[in-house]
C-alpha positions, 0 to 999 in steps of 0.5 A: 501419320508422324513416322516416328508414331508409324515405327512404333506400331511394332512395340504396340504390337507386341513383340517380332521375336520369341517369347521371353524365357517363362520364369522357372517354377519353383518344382518341376512336379508340384507334389501329388498324391499316389497309391492311397490304401487305408492305411498308407499313401505315398507323396510324389515330387520333382525338383529342378535340381538334386536336392534333399527334401523332408515330409511331414505327416499329420493326423489331423483327427490324433497328435500323430506325425511322421517326419521322412527325408529325400534325397538326394535327388530330383525325383522324390517319392516317399511313402507312410505306412500305419494309418488309419483308414478313412482319416484326413491327413496334412502333409509339408513338402519342405525344399529349397524353394519353401514348404507346400502343404495339403490335405489328403485322405486315406481310403474307406473300409469296405462298408462305407460308400465313396464316389470316383471319377473318370476320364481321359484322352486328355492329350494336347487339349490343355484348355479342355483339360484345364476346364476340366480340372477345375470341375473335377476340384469341387466334386469331393471324390475319391480318387480318379480313374485315367483311361489313357492318352495322358499326353501326346508323347510319353517319351518326353518330359515337356509333355508330362509336366505339362500334365501335371501342372494342370491337373496338380489342383486335383492330384495334390489331394485325390489320388489318380489310378493312370491306365496306359495309353498308346501315347504313352507308350509312344512308338512302342518305345517304352514306358519309362517316364510313365513309371516314373510320374505314378506310383501304383501297387506292383502286382501285376504281370506288366510292373506298375502297368497291369495293376489291382487295387482296392477301394472299399467294397471294389476291387480295380483291375488295370490292364494293357491292350497296346502293341504288342499286346501281351496277351497271356500273362495277363489273361492268366493274371486277371482270371487269378485276381477276379477269382479270388475277388469273387470269393472275398465276402467283402467284395461285392463289385468288379471294375476293369480299365482299358484303354483300347474299348473291346466294344466301340462305335467309334473309328478306331472300332474293337480292340480284337486282340482283347476279345481274341485273348478271352479277357472279355469272357473271363470279365463276363463270367466273373461279372464285372460290373462295368468296363470302363475305356477310351482310344475314341474321343467321344461317350459311349455305353452299352452293354454285350451279354450282361457286360456293361461297359462306358467309353469316356474319352473326352478329356482334350483330344481332338472328338471323334465322329461317330462311326456305327452303329452297332446294336450293343450299342445303347448311349453314344455322344461326340463331346467332351465328358467325364463320369462320376460313380457312386458305389454304395453297398450292391448299388452302384449309380454312373453318371456321364456329364458334359463340360457344362455339368449337364447330364448326359448319361445314367445308369443304375446297377446292382450286384445280385448275389449268385446261386450255386455254380452260376455266374454274378449277375448284374442287374439295371435298376434304371437307365437312360437310353435315346436312339442312336445318331444314324452314321452320315452318308459320308462320314468326316475324315478318319483321325490322323495317324500317331505320326502326325503329332502336334509339335509340344507347346510347352516353350511357346505357350498354350498355342504358339500361333498368336505370337506367329501372327502378331510378329509377322504383323509387327514386321510388316507394320515396321517394314510400313513405317520405314517405307513412310520414313524414307519417302518423308526424307525424299520428299524434304530433299 
């Protein structure tokens, strides 16, 4: 073989050095919508440097239009009020990099049906998360409820930028309501970035972490089960909120989202602090239709003393095995998944789906009007049932502890391994070529 050709092998295989710096995107975070109500909405975005930006909101039904300035600064959050329920609006954010335009719809009134999506535990599973966002984009849902663990380490901006880059095709049109997970509250060291990146109602005992919102004829409550667990303030707040919602004739359904589930067949096990705090008892007492949770990376649906729960934690993090066979667990499957919920009048149509869109599970619920001095009753209209899988005699290894986090791959592409492998292979080929060339010179002498 020609020695010069051997020396060219590294060039054919790829670079032996680090990956070249990526082109910087015009925005650190593209615009996305948050905290949507029937008459208001917020738009958030972030620039790489301090800028003064402008945003224009235009009704696609009437001739109304609004314009606001934001900045100077890097993080931008603008709220528009006085809007019309269930109406489409076009927004245009103009920065030094140019305009970005999209369309958003305000929340409906109490009589309109709506659909929302539920998923969680995306963490560093960027490929799965990206596929999931592509699926959810075409669903035409009103909003998304995330059950927590958005990223590996909530203290790293790079983790958050990757999450928003992947989810922006969905979030730029549809609001995402967050539930705080243990990875957002990394090593219990605070939630500064979490609070900055999400705009939610500030009406709970932990500002922008524990909160409630209304959509159509339903009231949603988002809790925090992380350590240190704040039990008493959440219990008092939720009890008051549930009591007020139950007395409101326009509210027909109650939903709760919390990252750690009080019931689970996964390796983490039930969250005992939730059970001991009285929060779950209040959910049952006031007739919560369904509790959504994450943390155990799998799918599960069950029912305990009339309280329906669903764990949808298959958004990208490594899938966990099923550790326990609980009698209250109705459907379990260790797979990537998401849930879809249709609310129409007194009826709830819940379905769970795998990544390929195939149906994993379903249940239809109807809320019964309670008799005087009796708790509300959630009637099961129809549901899917299958045999719970047997727990293997020797289960797979337990999930790794939180401290063994994978390094953030933002600066090295989606996966740093191919570059390392290619670099080592190229170096070996180069050394082989150099040896062949030196041997060729010796023979000529």
